[in-house]
C-alpha positions as a Python dict, from the first residue, in 0.01 Angstrom:
ca = {
    (1, 'M'): (0, 0, 0),
    (2, 'P'): (-168, -331, -80),
    (3, 'V'): (-410, -461, 180),
    (4, 'V'): (-337, -819, 286),
    (5, 'N'): (-654, -1026, 282),
    (6, 'T'): (-644, -1331, 508),
    (7, 'S'): (-992, -1461, 430),
    (8, 'P'): (-1035, -1839, 393),
    (9, 'L'): (-1097, -1793, 19),
    (10, 'M'): (-770, -1605, -23),
    (11, 'I'): (-582, -1874, 171),
    (12, 'V'): (-730, -2148, -50),
    (13, 'R'): (-621, -1957, -360),
    (14, 'L'): (-269, -1921, -222),
    (15, 'I'): (-257, -2295, -157),
    (16, 'A'): (-375, -2368, -512),
    (17, 'L'): (-112, -2127, -646),
    (18, 'V'): (168, -2306, -460),
    (19, 'L'): (47, -2654, -554),
    (20, 'T'): (23, -2584, -927),
    (21, 'C'): (361, -2409, -921),
    (22, 'V'): (524, -2709, -753),
    (23, 'A'): (354, -2951, -995),
    (24, 'F'): (490, -2797, -1314),
    (25, 'S'): (824, -2713, -1152),
    (26, 'L'): (882, -3080, -1065),
    (27, 'V'): (798, -3184, -1420),
    (28, 'V'): (1025, -2920, -1576),
    (29, 'H'): (1314, -2990, -1338),
    (30, 'K'): (1334, -3367, -1359),
    (31, 'G'): (998, -3536, -1426),
    (32, 'G'): (997, -3464, -1796),
    (33, 'Y'): (722, -3426, -2051),
    (34, 'S'): (700, -3458, -2428),
    (35, 'G'): (451, -3459, -2713),
    (36, 'G'): (96, -3334, -2710),
    (37, 'T'): (-6, -3503, -2386),
    (38, 'G'): (288, -3365, -2190),
    (39, 'S'): (234, -3017, -2333),
    (40, 'W'): (-133, -3037, -2237),
    (41, 'C'): (-49, -3123, -1875),
    (42, 'M'): (200, -2837, -1860),
    (43, 'F'): (-59, -2601, -2006),
    (44, 'C'): (-316, -2708, -1745),
    (45, 'W'): (-82, -2640, -1453),
    (46, 'C'): (60, -2316, -1597),
    (47, 'F'): (-284, -2186, -1694),
    (48, 'S'): (-419, -2254, -1345),
    (49, 'F'): (-114, -2099, -1179),
    (50, 'S'): (-117, -1787, -1399),
    (51, 'G'): (-491, -1722, -1360),
    (52, 'T'): (-480, -1770, -984),
    (53, 'L'): (-181, -1538, -957),
    (54, 'L'): (-364, -1272, -1158),
    (55, 'I'): (-674, -1295, -938),
    (56, 'L'): (-464, -1275, -621),
    (57, 'L'): (-273, -969, -745),
    (58, 'L'): (-589, -786, -850),
    (59, 'E'): (-750, -850, -513),
    (60, 'L'): (-431, -768, -324),
    (61, 'F'): (-408, -425, -487),
    (62, 'G'): (-784, -368, -490),
    (63, 'L'): (-808, -347, -869),
    (64, 'Q'): (-1113, -570, -916),
    (65, 'A'): (-1337, -275, -1003),
    (66, 'R'): (-1101, -172, -1284),
    (67, 'A'): (-1090, -518, -1439),
    (68, 'P'): (-1286, -539, -1768),
    (69, 'V'): (-1483, -839, -1639),
    (70, 'S'): (-1756, -910, -1386),
    (71, 'W'): (-1581, -990, -1060),
    (72, 'R'): (-1891, -1177, -941),
    (73, 'N'): (-1850, -1415, -1234),
    (74, 'F'): (-1484, -1428, -1336),
    (75, 'P'): (-1306, -1579, -1029),
    (76, 'I'): (-1545, -1871, -985),
    (77, 'T'): (-1554, -1934, -1361),
    (78, 'F'): (-1178, -1952, -1366),
    (79, 'A'): (-1169, -2172, -1053),
    (80, 'M'): (-1409, -2418, -1215),
    (81, 'F'): (-1202, -2431, -1533),
    (82, 'A'): (-884, -2473, -1326),
    (83, 'T'): (-1047, -2761, -1138),
    (84, 'L'): (-1124, -2941, -1464),
    (85, 'F'): (-786, -2862, -1620),
    (86, 'C'): (-591, -2991, -1320),
    (87, 'L'): (-819, -3295, -1299),
    (88, 'S'): (-747, -3380, -1662),
    (89, 'A'): (-373, -3338, -1604),
    (90, 'S'): (-396, -3559, -1295),
    (91, 'I'): (-554, -3833, -1508),
    (92, 'I'): (-343, -3794, -1822),
    (93, 'Y'): (2, -3752, -1666),
    (94, 'P'): (17, -4088, -1484),
    (95, 'L'): (-148, -4261, -1780),
    (96, 'Y'): (133, -4154, -2014),
    (97, 'Y'): (429, -4092, -1783),
    (98, 'L'): (390, -4342, -1500),
    (99, 'N'): (321, -4638, -1726),
    (100, 'S'): (474, -4956, -1582),
    (101, 'N'): (604, -5054, -1927),
    (102, 'Q'): (793, -4729, -1970),
    (103, 'Y'): (1160, -4726, -1869),
    (104, 'M'): (1266, -4450, -1629),
    (105, 'S'): (1512, -4410, -1347),
    (106, 'D'): (1396, -4421, -987),
    (107, 'E'): (1471, -4050, -949),
    (108, 'V'): (1257, -3954, -1249),
    (109, 'R'): (975, -4178, -1129),
    (110, 'D'): (985, -4013, -784),
    (111, 'Y'): (962, -3667, -943),
    (112, 'R'): (669, -3776, -1158),
    (113, 'I'): (486, -3929, -863),
    (114, 'A'): (542, -3610, -662),
    (115, 'A'): (410, -3398, -951),
    (116, 'E'): (101, -3620, -969),
    (117, 'V'): (41, -3585, -594),
    (118, 'F'): (65, -3204, -606),
    (119, 'S'): (-163, -3198, -910),
    (120, 'C'): (-428, -3398, -724),
    (121, 'L'): (-395, -3170, -423),
    (122, 'A'): (-441, -2870, -654),
    (123, 'V'): (-768, -3024, -775),
    (124, 'I'): (-887, -3046, -414),
    (125, 'A'): (-787, -2684, -352),
    (126, 'Y'): (-979, -2559, -655),
    (127, 'V'): (-1282, -2769, -561),
    (128, 'C'): (-1274, -2600, -221),
    (129, 'E'): (-1254, -2258, -387),
    (130, 'V'): (-1554, -2334, -609),
    (131, 'S'): (-1749, -2464, -309),
    (132, 'M'): (-1670, -2151, -108),
    (133, 'S'): (-1756, -1915, -397),
    (134, 'R'): (-2073, -2072, -534),
    (135, 'A'): (-2412, -1911, -475),
    (136, 'R'): (-2610, -2005, -167),
    (137, 'P'): (-2993, -2023, -169),
    (138, 'G'): (-3138, -1673, -171),
    (139, 'E'): (-2801, -1509, -225),
    (140, 'V'): (-2769, -1237, -490),
    (141, 'T'): (-2460, -1313, -696),
    (142, 'G'): (-2335, -1367, -1050),
    (143, 'Y'): (-2487, -1624, -1282),
    (144, 'M'): (-2163, -1822, -1309),
    (145, 'A'): (-2171, -1886, -934),
    (146, 'T'): (-2500, -2076, -968),
    (147, 'A'): (-2546, -2442, -1056),
    (148, 'P'): (-2637, -2379, -1423),
    (149, 'G'): (-2339, -2144, -1459),
    (150, 'L'): (-2099, -2407, -1329),
    (151, 'L'): (-2266, -2670, -1545),
    (152, 'K'): (-2186, -2463, -1854),
    (153, 'V'): (-1818, -2466, -1764),
    (154, 'C'): (-1831, -2846, -1740),
    (155, 'E'): (-2021, -2870, -2069),
    (156, 'T'): (-1764, -2664, -2260),
    (157, 'F'): (-1472, -2852, -2107),
    (158, 'I'): (-1618, -3193, -2192),
    (159, 'A'): (-1683, -3073, -2547),
    (160, 'C'): (-1315, -2973, -2575),
    (161, 'V'): (-1208, -3322, -2466),
    (162, 'I'): (-1445, -3471, -2723),
    (163, 'F'): (-1286, -3251, -2993),
    (164, 'V'): (-942, -3383, -2900),
    (165, 'F'): (-1052, -3747, -2918),
    (166, 'I'): (-1261, -3709, -3231),
    (167, 'S'): (-984, -3541, -3430),
    (168, 'N'): (-694, -3772, -3342),
    (169, 'P'): (-753, -3990, -3533),
    (170, 'V'): (-1035, -3831, -3734),
    (171, 'S'): (-1340, -4045, -3657),
    (172, 'Y'): (-1635, -3840, -3782),
    (173, 'D'): (-1597, -3857, -4162),
    (174, 'R'): (-1716, -4215, -4227),
    (175, 'H'): (-2089, -4141, -4223),
    (176, 'E'): (-2330, -3847, -4230),
    (177, 'G'): (-2460, -3948, -3887),
    (178, 'L'): (-2114, -3899, -3735),
    (179, 'K'): (-2085, -3560, -3904),
    (180, 'W'): (-2415, -3468, -3739),
    (181, 'C'): (-2266, -3564, -3402),
    (182, 'L'): (-1971, -3334, -3470),
    (183, 'A'): (-2216, -3055, -3556),
    (184, 'V'): (-2396, -3116, -3225),
    (185, 'Y'): (-2071, -3089, -3029),
    (186, 'C'): (-1967, -2770, -3212),
    (187, 'I'): (-2303, -2587, -3193),
    (188, 'C'): (-2361, -2663, -2825),
    (189, 'F'): (-2001, -2576, -2737),
    (190, 'I'): (-2024, -2239, -2914),
    (191, 'L'): (-2354, -2151, -2745),
    (192, 'S'): (-2222, -2248, -2400),
    (193, 'A'): (-1906, -2047, -2460),
    (194, 'I'): (-2115, -1746, -2567),
    (195, 'V'): (-2314, -1765, -2242),
    (196, 'I'): (-1993, -1775, -2037),
    (197, 'V'): (-1841, -1482, -2226),
    (198, 'L'): (-2160, -1275, -2195),
    (199, 'C'): (-2174, -1336, -1819),
    (200, 'V'): (-1806, -1277, -1749),
    (201, 'G'): (-1805, -969, -1972),
    (202, 'E'): (-2138, -840, -1830),
    (203, 'C'): (-2287, -823, -2179),
    (204, 'T'): (-2609, -1018, -2128),
    (205, 'N'): (-2816, -707, -2202),
    (206, 'F'): (-2687, -717, -2560),
    (207, 'L'): (-2915, -1013, -2635),
    (208, 'P'): (-3233, -931, -2831),
    (209, 'I'): (-3440, -1145, -2591),
    (210, 'P'): (-3444, -1174, -2209),
    (211, 'F'): (-3143, -1367, -2084),
    (212, 'N'): (-3347, -1622, -1885),
    (213, 'R'): (-3553, -1709, -2193),
    (214, 'F'): (-3237, -1746, -2399),
    (215, 'L'): (-3094, -1984, -2138),
    (216, 'S'): (-3404, -2202, -2125),
    (217, 'G'): (-3440, -2218, -2504),
    (218, 'Y'): (-3073, -2293, -2555),
    (219, 'A'): (-3074, -2565, -2285),
    (220, 'L'): (-3378, -2731, -2446),
    (221, 'L'): (-3211, -2722, -2788),
    (222, 'A'): (-2889, -2868, -2646),
    (223, 'V'): (-3077, -3151, -2471),
    (224, 'L'): (-3255, -3248, -2791),
    (225, 'M'): (-2938, -3233, -3000),
    (226, 'Y'): (-2727, -3427, -2750),
    (227, 'A'): (-3003, -3688, -2718),
    (228, 'T'): (-2961, -3765, -3088),
    (229, 'A'): (-2581, -3774, -3063),
    (230, 'T'): (-2597, -4005, -2761),
    (231, 'V'): (-2785, -4258, -2976),
    (232, 'I'): (-2621, -4201, -3315),
    (233, 'W'): (-2254, -4208, -3211),
    (234, 'P'): (-2256, -4563, -3064),
    (235, 'I'): (-2463, -4698, -3353),
    (236, 'Y'): (-2221, -4588, -3624),
    (237, 'N'): (-1910, -4681, -3424),
    (238, 'F'): (-1997, -5007, -3250),
    (239, 'D'): (-2268, -5168, -3461),
    (240, 'K'): (-2098, -5426, -3688),
    (241, 'K'): (-2316, -5312, -3975),
    (242, 'Y'): (-2156, -4965, -3978),
    (243, 'A'): (-1840, -4984, -3767),
    (244, 'P'): (-1506, -5050, -3937),
    (245, 'Y'): (-1279, -5337, -3841),
    (246, 'N'): (-1084, -5249, -3528),
    (247, 'S'): (-738, -5400, -3511),
    (248, 'P'): (-588, -5489, -3172),
    (249, 'C'): (-420, -5201, -2995),
    (250, 'S'): (-43, -5206, -3014),
    (251, 'Q'): (24, -4878, -2836),
    (252, 'P'): (252, -4915, -2531),
    (253, 'K'): (72, -4635, -2349),
    (254, 'G'): (-229, -4410, -2382),
    (255, 'L'): (-557, -4481, -2555),
    (256, 'C'): (-618, -4687, -2867),
    (257, 'P'): (-843, -4547, -3142),
    (258, 'R'): (-1130, -4772, -3028),
    (259, 'D'): (-1079, -4659, -2667),
    (260, 'K'): (-1121, -4301, -2785),
    (261, 'L'): (-1447, -4391, -2960),
    (262, 'V'): (-1574, -4541, -2636),
    (263, 'A'): (-1458, -4232, -2443),
    (264, 'I'): (-1647, -4006, -2686),
    (265, 'A'): (-1963, -4213, -2638),
    (266, 'V'): (-1931, -4188, -2259),
    (267, 'L'): (-1856, -3815, -2268),
    (268, 'T'): (-2149, -3756, -2502),
    (269, 'A'): (-2385, -3930, -2261),
    (270, 'L'): (-2232, -3736, -1971),
    (271, 'N'): (-2279, -3403, -2147),
    (272, 'F'): (-2639, -3500, -2230),
    (273, 'L'): (-2703, -3550, -1857),
    (274, 'L'): (-2534, -3218, -1776),
    (275, 'Y'): (-2749, -3034, -2031),
    (276, 'L'): (-3056, -3208, -1890),
    (277, 'A'): (-2966, -3082, -1543),
    (278, 'D'): (-2894, -2742, -1695),
    (279, 'L'): (-3242, -2734, -1850),
    (280, 'F'): (-3396, -2827, -1516),
    (281, 'Y'): (-3213, -2548, -1332),
    (282, 'S'): (-3267, -2292, -1609),
    (283, 'A'): (-3640, -2363, -1611),
    (284, 'R'): (-3684, -2326, -1234),
    (285, 'L'): (-3416, -2073, -1146),
    (286, 'I'): (-3560, -1730, -1074),
    (287, 'F'): (-3241, -1539, -1110),
    (288, 'I'): (-3198, -1191, -982),
    (289, 'K'): (-2927, -1004, -1164),
    (290, 'V'): (-2665, -1147, -1397),
}
């Protein structure tokens, strides 16, 4: 017989489960979605719903110990990713599907507004889950529950958004400096993803060097690389000497190519700050057991 857990954390997860389910159900039933942006929003809600359901079922039946992942690291890692996924859907969906210039019936608009509201509430629920699960000072827990662990989730997510913007349209092949920026995004993303996988899979002892030294060295490397990209990307995209002519945007909704270049510049600077904070925490964090 499954044991019903009524802890506050379990209740928050149930609320997040319901909210994400309602969000994508409203869109599928009447709100509508199409193209890459609509599919992305649906993926965000379905991914968050499915992962939360899996975590709830494993805890309900007491199967956490049999899961092939670290249960100190996996739930909060997923909750942080779900927070960012639902946040992106909450920003993208109204941008593309509640545009004032887009024709839609009142009924469809109401469904879309309701889906947006439930998506925003899901973000709040996942933020609460992360806040309740994160490590407290002096508490022995998994690495992903600490500030640098959560920062790595943010770093990988922002890198994914950069990849989307930089590839549609392709905006890194005009100069060697822009190709270097792409290399920075790829290398740092891969290293952050490796750290997350090692922690969630409890494989940190496979590294040939102590894990804390690896984290500090990697964070320093990422800061230096992102510092160069933060400077180089705006120069080769916005300086008239290097930047191509940008025609006025004629898109009825969404972002123009130049808007995406600006977004990449902002996200690059944001990731630089996150890696800087990561380096600070990694250098001072005396971590117990990963």
